[in-house]
Gaussian input, Z-matrix of N, CA and C with variables (Angstrom, degrees):
# hf/3-21g

backbone

0 1
 N
 C     1     B1
 C     2     B2     1     A1
 N     3     B3     2     A2     1     D1
 C     4     B4     3     A3     2     D2
 C     5     B5     4     A4     3     D3
 N     6     B6     5     A5     4     D4
 C     7     B7     6     A6     5     D5
 C     8     B8     7     A7     6     D6
 N     9     B9     8     A8     7     D7
 C    10    B10     9     A9     8     D8
 C    11    B11    10    A10     9     D9
 N    12    B12    11    A11    10    D10
 C    13    B13    12    A12    11    D11
 C    14    B14    13    A13    12    D12
 N    15    B15    14    A14    13    D13
 C    16    B16    15    A15    14    D14
 C    17    B17    16    A16    15    D15
 N    18    B18    17    A17    16    D16
 C    19    B19    18    A18    17    D17
 C    20    B20    19    A19    18    D18
 N    21    B21    20    A20    19    D19
 C    22    B22    21    A21    20    D20
 C    23    B23    22    A22    21    D21
 N    24    B24    23    A23    22    D22
 C    25    B25    24    A24    23    D23
 C    26    B26    25    A25    24    D24
 N    27    B27    26    A26    25    D25
 C    28    B28    27    A27    26    D26
 C    29    B29    28    A28    27    D27
 N    30    B30    29    A29    28    D28
 C    31    B31    30    A30    29    D29
 C    32    B32    31    A31    30    D30
 N    33    B33    32    A32    31    D31
 C    34    B34    33    A33    32    D32
 C    35    B35    34    A34    33    D33
 N    36    B36    35    A35    34    D34
 C    37    B37    36    A36    35    D35
 C    38    B38    37    A37    36    D36
 N    39    B39    38    A38    37    D37
 C    40    B40    39    A39    38    D38
 C    41    B41    40    A40    39    D39
 N    42    B42    41    A41    40    D40
 C    43    B43    42    A42    41    D41
 C    44    B44    43    A43    42    D42
 N    45    B45    44    A44    43    D43
 C    46    B46    45    A45    44    D44
 C    47    B47    46    A46    45    D45
 N    48    B48    47    A47    46    D46
 C    49    B49    48    A48    47    D47
 C    50    B50    49    A49    48    D48
 N    51    B51    50    A50    49    D49
 C    52    B52    51    A51    50    D50
 C    53    B53    52    A52    51    D51
 N    54    B54    53    A53    52    D52
 C    55    B55    54    A54    53    D53
 C    56    B56    55    A55    54    D54
 N    57    B57    56    A56    55    D55
 C    58    B58    57    A57    56    D56
 C    59    B59    58    A58    57    D57
 N    60    B60    59    A59    58    D58
 C    61    B61    60    A60    59    D59
 C    62    B62    61    A61    60    D60
 N    63    B63    62    A62    61    D61
 C    64    B64    63    A63    62    D62
 C    65    B65    64    A64    63    D63
 N    66    B66    65    A65    64    D64
 C    67    B67    66    A66    65    D65
 C    68    B68    67    A67    66    D66
 N    69    B69    68    A68    67    D67
 C    70    B70    69    A69    68    D68
 C    71    B71    70    A70    69    D69
 N    72    B72    71    A71    70    D70
 C    73    B73    72    A72    71    D71
 C    74    B74    73    A73    72    D72
 N    75    B75    74    A74    73    D73
 C    76    B76    75    A75    74    D74
 C    77    B77    76    A76    75    D75
 N    78    B78    77    A77    76    D76
 C    79    B79    78    A78    77    D77
 C    80    B80    79    A79    78    D78
 N    81    B81    80    A80    79    D79
 C    82    B82    81    A81    80    D80
 C    83    B83    82    A82    81    D81
 N    84    B84    83    A83    82    D82
 C    85    B85    84    A84    83    D83
 C    86    B86    85    A85    84    D84
 N    87    B87    86    A86    85    D85
 C    88    B88    87    A87    86    D86
 C    89    B89    88    A88    87    D87
 N    90    B90    89    A89    88    D88
 C    91    B91    90    A90    89    D89
 C    92    B92    91    A91    90    D90
 N    93    B93    92    A92    91    D91
 C    94    B94    93    A93    92    D92
 C    95    B95    94    A94    93    D93
 N    96    B96    95    A95    94    D94
 C    97    B97    96    A96    95    D95
 C    98    B98    97    A97    96    D96
 N    99    B99    98    A98    97    D97
 C   100   B100    99    A99    98    D98
 C   101   B101   100   A100    99    D99
 N   102   B102   101   A101   100   D100
 C   103   B103   102   A102   101   D101
 C   104   B104   103   A103   102   D102
 N   105   B105   104   A104   103   D103
 C   106   B106   105   A105   104   D104
 C   107   B107   106   A106   105   D105
 N   108   B108   107   A107   106   D106
 C   109   B109   108   A108   107   D107
 C   110   B110   109   A109   108   D108
 N   111   B111   110   A110   109   D109
 C   112   B112   111   A111   110   D110
 C   113   B113   112   A112   111   D111
 N   114   B114   113   A113   112   D112
 C   115   B115   114   A114   113   D113
 C   116   B116   115   A115   114   D114
 N   117   B117   116   A116   115   D115
 C   118   B118   117   A117   116   D116
 C   119   B119   118   A118   117   D117
 N   120   B120   119   A119   118   D118
 C   121   B121   120   A120   119   D119
 C   122   B122   121   A121   120   D120
 N   123   B123   122   A122   121   D121
 C   124   B124   123   A123   122   D122
 C   125   B125   124   A124   123   D123
 N   126   B126   125   A125   124   D124
 C   127   B127   126   A126   125   D125
 C   128   B128   127   A127   126   D126
 N   129   B129   128   A128   127   D127
 C   130   B130   129   A129   128   D128
 C   131   B131   130   A130   129   D129
 N   132   B132   131   A131   130   D130
 C   133   B133   132   A132   131   D131
 C   134   B134   133   A133   132   D132
 N   135   B135   134   A134   133   D133
 C   136   B136   135   A135   134   D134
 C   137   B137   136   A136   135   D135
 N   138   B138   137   A137   136   D136
 C   139   B139   138   A138   137   D137
 C   140   B140   139   A139   138   D138
 N   141   B141   140   A140   139   D139
 C   142   B142   141   A141   140   D140
 C   143   B143   142   A142   141   D141
 N   144   B144   143   A143   142   D142
 C   145   B145   144   A144   143   D143
 C   146   B146   145   A145   144   D144
 N   147   B147   146   A146   145   D145
 C   148   B148   147   A147   146   D146
 C   149   B149   148   A148   147   D147
 N   150   B150   149   A149   148   D148
 C   151   B151   150   A150   149   D149
 C   152   B152   151   A151   150   D150
 N   153   B153   152   A152   151   D151
 C   154   B154   153   A153   152   D152
 C   155   B155   154   A154   153   D153
 N   156   B156   155   A155   154   D154
 C   157   B157   156   A156   155   D155
 C   158   B158   157   A157   156   D156
 N   159   B159   158   A158   157   D157
 C   160   B160   159   A159   158   D158
 C   161   B161   160   A160   159   D159
 N   162   B162   161   A161   160   D160
 C   163   B163   162   A162   161   D161
 C   164   B164   163   A163   162   D162
 N   165   B165   164   A164   163   D163
 C   166   B166   165   A165   164   D164
 C   167   B167   166   A166   165   D165
 N   168   B168   167   A167   166   D166
 C   169   B169   168   A168   167   D167
 C   170   B170   169   A169   168   D168
 N   171   B171   170   A170   169   D169
 C   172   B172   171   A171   170   D170
 C   173   B173   172   A172   171   D171
 N   174   B174   173   A173   172   D172
 C   175   B175   174   A174   173   D173
 C   176   B176   175   A175   174   D174
 N   177   B177   176   A176   175   D175
 C   178   B178   177   A177   176   D176
 C   179   B179   178   A178   177   D177
 N   180   B180   179   A179   178   D178
 C   181   B181   180   A180   179   D179
 C   182   B182   181   A181   180   D180
 N   183   B183   182   A182   181   D181
 C   184   B184   183   A183   182   D182
 C   185   B185   184   A184   183   D183
 N   186   B186   185   A185   184   D184
 C   187   B187   186   A186   185   D185
 C   188   B188   187   A187   186   D186
 N   189   B189   188   A188   187   D187
 C   190   B190   189   A189   188   D188
 C   191   B191   190   A190   189   D189
 N   192   B192   191   A191   190   D190
 C   193   B193   192   A192   191   D191
 C   194   B194   193   A193   192   D192
 N   195   B195   194   A194   193   D193
 C   196   B196   195   A195   194   D194
 C   197   B197   196   A196   195   D195
 N   198   B198   197   A197   196   D196
 C   199   B199   198   A198   197   D197
 C   200   B200   199   A199   198   D198
 N   201   B201   200   A200   199   D199
 C   202   B202   201   A201   200   D200
 C   203   B203   202   A202   201   D201
 N   204   B204   203   A203   202   D202
 C   205   B205   204   A204   203   D203
 C   206   B206   205   A205   204   D204
 N   207   B207   206   A206   205   D205
 C   208   B208   207   A207   206   D206
 C   209   B209   208   A208   207   D207
 N   210   B210   209   A209   208   D208
 C   211   B211   210   A210   209   D209
 C   212   B212   211   A211   210   D210
 N   213   B213   212   A212   211   D211
 C   214   B214   213   A213   212   D212
 C   215   B215   214   A214   213   D213
 N   216   B216   215   A215   214   D214
 C   217   B217   216   A216   215   D215
 C   218   B218   217   A217   216   D216
 N   219   B219   218   A218   217   D217
 C   220   B220   219   A219   218   D218
 C   221   B221   220   A220   219   D219
 N   222   B222   221   A221   220   D220
 C   223   B223   222   A222   221   D221
 C   224   B224   223   A223   222   D222
 N   225   B225   224   A224   223   D223
 C   226   B226   225   A225   224   D224
 C   227   B227   226   A226   225   D225
 N   228   B228   227   A227   226   D226
 C   229   B229   228   A228   227   D227
 C   230   B230   229   A229   228   D228
 N   231   B231   230   A230   229   D229
 C   232   B232   231   A231   230   D230
 C   233   B233   232   A232   231   D231
 N   234   B234   233   A233   232   D232
 C   235   B235   234   A234   233   D233
 C   236   B236   235   A235   234   D234
 N   237   B237   236   A236   235   D235
 C   238   B238   237   A237   236   D236
 C   239   B239   238   A238   237   D237
 N   240   B240   239   A239   238   D238
 C   241   B241   240   A240   239   D239
 C   242   B242   241   A241   240   D240
 N   243   B243   242   A242   241   D241
 C   244   B244   243   A243   242   D242
 C   245   B245   244   A244   243   D243
 N   246   B246   245   A245   244   D244
 C   247   B247   246   A246   245   D245
 C   248   B248   247   A247   246   D246
 N   249   B249   248   A248   247   D247
 C   250   B250   249   A249   248   D248
 C   251   B251   250   A250   249   D249
 N   252   B252   251   A251   250   D250
 C   253   B253   252   A252   251   D251
 C   254   B254   253   A253   252   D252
 N   255   B255   254   A254   253   D253
 C   256   B256   255   A255   254   D254
 C   257   B257   256   A256   255   D255
 N   258   B258   257   A257   256   D256
 C   259   B259   258   A258   257   D257
 C   260   B260   259   A259   258   D258
 N   261   B261   260   A260   259   D259
 C   262   B262   261   A261   260   D260
 C   263   B263   262   A262   261   D261
 N   264   B264   263   A263   262   D262
 C   265   B265   264   A264   263   D263
 C   266   B266   265   A265   264   D264
 N   267   B267   266   A266   265   D265
 C   268   B268   267   A267   266   D266
 C   269   B269   268   A268   267   D267
 N   270   B270   269   A269   268   D268
 C   271   B271   270   A270   269   D269
 C   272   B272   271   A271   270   D270
 N   273   B273   272   A272   271   D271
 C   274   B274   273   A273   272   D272
 C   275   B275   274   A274   273   D273
 N   276   B276   275   A275   274   D274
 C   277   B277   276   A276   275   D275
 C   278   B278   277   A277   276   D276
 N   279   B279   278   A278   277   D277
 C   280   B280   279   A279   278   D278
 C   281   B281   280   A280   279   D279
 N   282   B282   281   A281   280   D280
 C   283   B283   282   A282   281   D281
 C   284   B284   283   A283   282   D282
 N   285   B285   284   A284   283   D283
 C   286   B286   285   A285   284   D284
 C   287   B287   286   A286   285   D285
 N   288   B288   287   A287   286   D286
 C   289   B289   288   A288   287   D287
 C   290   B290   289   A289   288   D288
 N   291   B291   290   A290   289   D289
 C   292   B292   291   A291   290   D290
 C   293   B293   292   A292   291   D291
 N   294   B294   293   A293   292   D292
 C   295   B295   294   A294   293   D293
 C   296   B296   295   A295   294   D294
 N   297   B297   296   A296   295   D295
 C   298   B298   297   A297   296   D296
 C   299   B299   298   A298   297   D297

   B1=1.4547
   B2=1.5713
   B3=1.2839
   B4=1.5004
   B5=1.4793
   B6=1.3404
   B7=1.4403
   B8=1.5490
   B9=1.3346
   B10=1.4228
   B11=1.4929
   B12=1.3492
   B13=1.4607
   B14=1.4970
   B15=1.3512
   B16=1.4574
   B17=1.4981
   B18=1.3106
   B19=1.4529
   B20=1.5676
   B21=1.3566
   B22=1.5054
   B23=1.4802
   B24=1.3462
   B25=1.4907
   B26=1.5553
   B27=1.2827
   B28=1.4913
   B29=1.5547
   B30=1.3274
   B31=1.4359
   B32=1.4196
   B33=1.3075
   B34=1.4065
   B35=1.5498
   B36=1.4044
   B37=1.4252
   B38=1.5608
   B39=1.2970
   B40=1.4596
   B41=1.5201
   B42=1.2590
   B43=1.5010
   B44=1.5024
   B45=1.3213
   B46=1.4473
   B47=1.5674
   B48=1.3169
   B49=1.5001
   B50=1.4645
   B51=1.2693
   B52=1.5550
   B53=1.5550
   B54=1.2700
   B55=1.4378
   B56=1.5374
   B57=1.2684
   B58=1.5007
   B59=1.4931
   B60=1.2745
   B61=1.3631
   B62=1.5686
   B63=1.2954
   B64=1.5411
   B65=1.5543
   B66=1.2908
   B67=1.4778
   B68=1.4883
   B69=1.3796
   B70=1.4117
   B71=1.6141
   B72=1.3402
   B73=1.3820
   B74=1.5550
   B75=1.2539
   B76=1.4545
   B77=1.4310
   B78=1.2938
   B79=1.5189
   B80=1.5486
   B81=1.2962
   B82=1.4685
   B83=1.5067
   B84=1.2967
   B85=1.4230
   B86=1.5242
   B87=1.2769
   B88=1.4655
   B89=1.5058
   B90=1.3907
   B91=1.4632
   B92=1.5354
   B93=1.2528
   B94=1.4652
   B95=1.6117
   B96=1.3190
   B97=1.4425
   B98=1.5989
   B99=1.3006
   B100=1.4831
   B101=1.5293
   B102=1.2925
   B103=1.4028
   B104=1.4600
   B105=1.3478
   B106=1.4785
   B107=1.5656
   B108=1.2573
   B109=1.4970
   B110=1.5617
   B111=1.2746
   B112=1.4658
   B113=1.5074
   B114=1.2625
   B115=1.4676
   B116=1.5670
   B117=1.3176
   B118=1.4599
   B119=1.4729
   B120=1.3518
   B121=1.4319
   B122=1.4996
   B123=1.4315
   B124=1.3733
   B125=1.5714
   B126=1.3542
   B127=1.4656
   B128=1.5699
   B129=1.3144
   B130=1.4542
   B131=1.4885
   B132=1.2791
   B133=1.4800
   B134=1.5295
   B135=1.3339
   B136=1.4665
   B137=1.5049
   B138=1.3665
   B139=1.4857
   B140=1.5676
   B141=1.3028
   B142=1.4713
   B143=1.5327
   B144=1.4003
   B145=1.4094
   B146=1.5139
   B147=1.3174
   B148=1.4337
   B149=1.5708
   B150=1.3346
   B151=1.3920
   B152=1.4960
   B153=1.3471
   B154=1.4227
   B155=1.5280
   B156=1.3657
   B157=1.4003
   B158=1.5375
   B159=1.3271
   B160=1.4895
   B161=1.6062
   B162=1.1764
   B163=1.5039
   B164=1.5495
   B165=1.3426
   B166=1.4240
   B167=1.5664
   B168=1.2781
   B169=1.4639
   B170=1.4971
   B171=1.3650
   B172=1.5026
   B173=1.5427
   B174=1.2721
   B175=1.4485
   B176=1.5595
   B177=1.3224
   B178=1.4617
   B179=1.5121
   B180=1.3516
   B181=1.4320
   B182=1.4944
   B183=1.3222
   B184=1.4297
   B185=1.4992
   B186=1.3525
   B187=1.4054
   B188=1.5060
   B189=1.3324
   B190=1.5042
   B191=1.5521
   B192=1.2943
   B193=1.4771
   B194=1.5185
   B195=1.3310
   B196=1.4383
   B197=1.5177
   B198=1.2877
   B199=1.4898
   B200=1.4972
   B201=1.3618
   B202=1.4468
   B203=1.5931
   B204=1.3658
   B205=1.4930
   B206=1.5273
   B207=1.3298
   B208=1.4298
   B209=1.5410
   B210=1.3508
   B211=1.5259
   B212=1.5051
   B213=1.3199
   B214=1.4223
   B215=1.4770
   B216=1.3650
   B217=1.3713
   B218=1.5991
   B219=1.2801
   B220=1.5396
   B221=1.5309
   B222=1.3839
   B223=1.4452
   B224=1.4822
   B225=1.3765
   B226=1.4302
   B227=1.5543
   B228=1.3131
   B229=1.4813
   B230=1.4833
   B231=1.4116
   B232=1.4476
   B233=1.5107
   B234=1.3717
   B235=1.4479
   B236=1.5114
   B237=1.3526
   B238=1.4409
   B239=1.5365
   B240=1.3576
   B241=1.4553
   B242=1.5394
   B243=1.2831
   B244=1.5302
   B245=1.5197
   B246=1.3124
   B247=1.4488
   B248=1.5285
   B249=1.2659
   B250=1.5245
   B251=1.5249
   B252=1.4015
   B253=1.4207
   B254=1.5802
   B255=1.2954
   B256=1.4907
   B257=1.5362
   B258=1.2889
   B259=1.4793
   B260=1.5948
   B261=1.2911
   B262=1.4429
   B263=1.4923
   B264=1.3001
   B265=1.4922
   B266=1.5361
   B267=1.3226
   B268=1.4261
   B269=1.5489
   B270=1.2986
   B271=1.4420
   B272=1.5253
   B273=1.3301
   B274=1.4023
   B275=1.5253
   B276=1.2847
   B277=1.4912
   B278=1.5222
   B279=1.3065
   B280=1.5700
   B281=1.4892
   B282=1.3064
   B283=1.5190
   B284=1.5461
   B285=1.2491
   B286=1.4887
   B287=1.5238
   B288=1.2788
   B289=1.4305
   B290=1.5556
   B291=1.3679
   B292=1.4013
   B293=1.5683
   B294=1.3238
   B295=1.4501
   B296=1.5398
   B297=1.3082
   B298=1.4735
   B299=1.4387
   A1=115.66
   A2=115.53
   A3=116.70
   A4=113.93
   A5=119.76
   A6=123.51
   A7=112.91
   A8=118.28
   A9=120.24
   A10=109.28
   A11=120.50
   A12=122.40
   A13=113.79
   A14=115.68
   A15=120.25
   A16=112.69
   A17=117.32
   A18=120.29
   A19=108.57
   A20=116.50
   A21=117.11
   A22=110.66
   A23=118.58
   A24=121.53
   A25=112.28
   A26=114.45
   A27=120.93
   A28=107.53
   A29=122.72
   A30=120.09
   A31=114.07
   A32=123.08
   A33=127.68
   A34=111.25
   A35=112.69
   A36=116.72
   A37=111.81
   A38=114.17
   A39=118.89
   A40=112.72
   A41=115.22
   A42=120.29
   A43=110.87
   A44=118.07
   A45=123.01
   A46=111.27
   A47=112.91
   A48=117.54
   A49=112.68
   A50=119.80
   A51=123.44
   A52=106.58
   A53=122.71
   A54=123.98
   A55=108.78
   A56=115.94
   A57=124.24
   A58=108.99
   A59=122.64
   A60=131.06
   A61=109.84
   A62=117.21
   A63=118.55
   A64=109.22
   A65=121.09
   A66=125.01
   A67=112.52
   A68=117.42
   A69=120.10
   A70=114.51
   A71=113.05
   A72=117.67
   A73=112.53
   A74=117.10
   A75=124.26
   A76=117.92
   A77=116.51
   A78=125.28
   A79=108.97
   A80=114.63
   A81=119.27
   A82=109.84
   A83=117.98
   A84=126.61
   A85=110.19
   A86=116.60
   A87=125.09
   A88=108.22
   A89=112.70
   A90=118.23
   A91=106.89
   A92=113.64
   A93=119.87
   A94=107.15
   A95=117.25
   A96=118.25
   A97=106.70
   A98=116.89
   A99=116.47
   A100=113.60
   A101=115.09
   A102=123.29
   A103=109.22
   A104=115.81
   A105=123.48
   A106=104.97
   A107=115.29
   A108=121.49
   A109=108.55
   A110=116.75
   A111=120.10
   A112=112.20
   A113=116.27
   A114=123.72
   A115=106.25
   A116=117.80
   A117=118.33
   A118=114.92
   A119=117.42
   A120=121.34
   A121=112.42
   A122=116.61
   A123=122.97
   A124=108.28
   A125=113.93
   A126=117.41
   A127=112.86
   A128=115.78
   A129=121.67
   A130=111.12
   A131=117.78
   A132=124.58
   A133=109.15
   A134=116.18
   A135=120.43
   A136=108.41
   A137=119.92
   A138=118.72
   A139=112.25
   A140=115.46
   A141=119.55
   A142=110.65
   A143=118.94
   A144=125.28
   A145=107.57
   A146=120.51
   A147=125.58
   A148=114.35
   A149=116.09
   A150=121.35
   A151=115.07
   A152=116.85
   A153=119.39
   A154=115.58
   A155=116.85
   A156=118.19
   A157=113.41
   A158=117.87
   A159=118.25
   A160=107.85
   A161=118.59
   A162=122.09
   A163=106.81
   A164=117.02
   A165=119.39
   A166=110.53
   A167=117.32
   A168=120.64
   A169=116.09
   A170=114.64
   A171=121.11
   A172=113.25
   A173=118.89
   A174=122.26
   A175=112.96
   A176=113.31
   A177=119.71
   A178=109.62
   A179=119.05
   A180=120.94
   A181=108.83
   A182=123.44
   A183=122.89
   A184=117.05
   A185=117.09
   A186=122.15
   A187=116.72
   A188=116.62
   A189=117.60
   A190=108.36
   A191=113.18
   A192=124.12
   A193=103.60
   A194=117.41
   A195=118.83
   A196=112.81
   A197=115.27
   A198=121.88
   A199=111.34
   A200=117.88
   A201=122.52
   A202=114.16
   A203=111.95
   A204=117.22
   A205=111.81
   A206=118.30
   A207=119.48
   A208=115.52
   A209=111.25
   A210=115.66
   A211=110.28
   A212=118.21
   A213=122.91
   A214=116.37
   A215=118.15
   A216=125.07
   A217=109.28
   A218=114.97
   A219=117.07
   A220=110.46
   A221=119.46
   A222=122.17
   A223=111.68
   A224=118.61
   A225=122.26
   A226=109.65
   A227=118.52
   A228=123.47
   A229=110.46
   A230=116.66
   A231=118.35
   A232=112.83
   A233=115.95
   A234=119.99
   A235=112.45
   A236=115.93
   A237=115.73
   A238=112.64
   A239=113.93
   A240=118.04
   A241=112.37
   A242=114.72
   A243=119.45
   A244=108.61
   A245=120.28
   A246=125.65
   A247=110.87
   A248=120.98
   A249=121.54
   A250=110.64
   A251=119.80
   A252=121.23
   A253=109.33
   A254=114.17
   A255=120.96
   A256=107.37
   A257=114.62
   A258=118.88
   A259=107.14
   A260=112.61
   A261=118.80
   A262=113.79
   A263=118.45
   A264=124.86
   A265=107.52
   A266=114.41
   A267=124.93
   A268=107.84
   A269=117.44
   A270=123.14
   A271=109.27
   A272=115.74
   A273=119.87
   A274=110.09
   A275=115.80
   A276=123.14
   A277=104.62
   A278=117.14
   A279=114.95
   A280=109.47
   A281=120.08
   A282=120.73
   A283=113.79
   A284=113.86
   A285=119.88
   A286=115.38
   A287=119.28
   A288=123.13
   A289=113.90
   A290=117.26
   A291=121.28
   A292=115.83
   A293=113.84
   A294=121.15
   A295=111.08
   A296=116.97
   A297=118.02
   A298=114.01
   D1=-38.44
   D2=177.12
   D3=-55.45
   D4=-44.20
   D5=177.95
   D6=-61.39
   D7=-37.29
   D8=178.15
   D9=-70.04
   D10=-47.02
   D11=174.65
   D12=-54.57
   D13=-45.95
   D14=178.37
   D15=-60.89
   D16=-38.45
   D17=-177.00
   D18=-70.95
   D19=-36.20
   D20=178.41
   D21=-67.22
   D22=-38.54
   D23=174.78
   D24=-66.58
   D25=-31.59
   D26=178.84
   D27=-68.33
   D28=-41.95
   D29=172.62
   D30=-61.09
   D31=-40.52
   D32=177.55
   D33=-58.91
   D34=-48.22
   D35=-177.51
   D36=-67.34
   D37=-42.47
   D38=176.38
   D39=-60.35
   D40=-38.61
   D41=178.60
   D42=-62.14
   D43=-47.81
   D44=178.09
   D45=-61.54
   D46=-50.28
   D47=-179.95
   D48=-60.95
   D49=-44.44
   D50=179.68
   D51=-66.99
   D52=-35.52
   D53=-178.01
   D54=-65.38
   D55=-40.35
   D56=176.46
   D57=-65.15
   D58=-48.79
   D59=-174.32
   D60=-64.89
   D61=-42.87
   D62=-167.08
   D63=-103.43
   D64=-2.16
   D65=178.11
   D66=-58.30
   D67=-37.10
   D68=-179.56
   D69=-59.88
   D70=-20.91
   D71=178.65
   D72=-104.12
   D73=15.46
   D74=-177.11
   D75=68.70
   D76=18.27
   D77=179.07
   D78=-90.73
   D79=121.55
   D80=176.16
   D81=-98.16
   D82=139.61
   D83=178.60
   D84=-124.84
   D85=122.27
   D86=178.48
   D87=-138.25
   D88=162.38
   D89=179.98
   D90=-126.28
   D91=147.13
   D92=177.06
   D93=-115.31
   D94=124.23
   D95=-177.93
   D96=-120.61
   D97=96.84
   D98=179.31
   D99=-84.81
   D100=151.75
   D101=171.08
   D102=-76.25
   D103=-151.09
   D104=179.26
   D105=-72.07
   D106=121.43
   D107=-176.60
   D108=-119.99
   D109=138.55
   D110=176.83
   D111=-69.64
   D112=93.10
   D113=-179.88
   D114=-111.83
   D115=167.75
   D116=176.38
   D117=-50.86
   D118=-37.41
   D119=179.95
   D120=-65.68
   D121=-40.21
   D122=-178.68
   D123=-69.93
   D124=-42.60
   D125=177.51
   D126=-56.78
   D127=-40.43
   D128=177.97
   D129=-63.69
   D130=-42.49
   D131=178.38
   D132=-60.31
   D133=-44.27
   D134=-176.61
   D135=-71.22
   D136=-37.79
   D137=176.04
   D138=-64.32
   D139=-34.19
   D140=-179.79
   D141=-74.82
   D142=-33.68
   D143=-174.49
   D144=-137.63
   D145=75.03
   D146=-176.23
   D147=-50.88
   D148=-35.65
   D149=-177.70
   D150=-64.21
   D151=-15.68
   D152=-176.29
   D153=-78.93
   D154=-20.32
   D155=-178.65
   D156=-63.46
   D157=-48.63
   D158=179.41
   D159=-65.18
   D160=-32.89
   D161=-179.93
   D162=-64.15
   D163=-48.83
   D164=-179.35
   D165=-66.33
   D166=-45.72
   D167=176.37
   D168=-54.25
   D169=-40.61
   D170=177.92
   D171=-60.90
   D172=-16.43
   D173=-179.47
   D174=-75.91
   D175=-20.92
   D176=-173.71
   D177=-106.40
   D178=138.01
   D179=-177.96
   D180=-64.41
   D181=-33.55
   D182=172.66
   D183=-64.80
   D184=-11.56
   D185=174.99
   D186=75.54
   D187=25.05
   D188=-177.73
   D189=-159.94
   D190=168.70
   D191=175.15
   D192=-84.86
   D193=149.66
   D194=176.93
   D195=-82.35
   D196=162.02
   D197=177.51
   D198=-104.39
   D199=147.18
   D200=178.68
   D201=-51.02
   D202=-38.88
   D203=-179.41
   D204=-61.06
   D205=-32.27
   D206=179.36
   D207=-69.69
   D208=-33.25
   D209=171.50
   D210=-71.12
   D211=-46.20
   D212=178.40
   D213=-54.92
   D214=-42.31
   D215=-179.40
   D216=-67.61
   D217=-37.23
   D218=176.70
   D219=-69.54
   D220=-36.26
   D221=174.28
   D222=-63.71
   D223=-45.03
   D224=178.68
   D225=-57.59
   D226=-44.07
   D227=176.95
   D228=-58.25
   D229=-50.39
   D230=-178.24
   D231=-57.48
   D232=-31.82
   D233=-176.59
   D234=-88.52
   D235=-2.93
   D236=-176.01
   D237=-94.26
   D238=174.38
   D239=177.74
   D240=-68.87
   D241=-15.84
   D242=179.46
   D243=-68.87
   D244=-24.44
   D245=177.66
   D246=-105.02
   D247=24.90
   D248=-168.54
   D249=-70.74
   D250=-9.79
   D251=179.31
   D252=-112.10
   D253=16.82
   D254=178.11
   D255=-103.75
   D256=121.02
   D257=171.15
   D258=-155.12
   D259=150.30
   D260=-179.62
   D261=75.02
   D262=20.79
   D263=-173.60
   D264=-106.17
   D265=142.13
   D266=173.31
   D267=-107.43
   D268=102.92
   D269=-175.74
   D270=-88.49
   D271=109.17
   D272=178.75
   D273=-90.74
   D274=128.67
   D275=-179.47
   D276=-120.07
   D277=85.93
   D278=-175.24
   D279=-141.70
   D280=27.99
   D281=174.85
   D282=60.14
   D283=24.13
   D284=176.71
   D285=88.11
   D286=5.52
   D287=-176.81
   D288=-57.52
   D289=-47.28
   D290=179.47
   D291=-76.89
   D292=-4.23
   D293=-178.31
   D294=-77.51
   D295=-20.86
   D296=-177.61
   D297=-164.43

């Protein structure tokens, strides 16, 4: 687990450093850190072990696993003019799990 945590912090640090480095050229750098998202791999895991879905959902304050569309919509926003003043940000999309 320490290596996983260190790598996550590394992504956040690299995002901030790259944002500072490339801002002078108008390049924005942000990171997206999703929680457990319903992907084909997750769906397969749930089909093989159905009891795991409620266990996973219980880890999130919103009480469910995220959907790929929710991550995609956040990425589209980050890439849009609506987020033109956002750089160096790590956007966590995890149903509130890291909030508490």
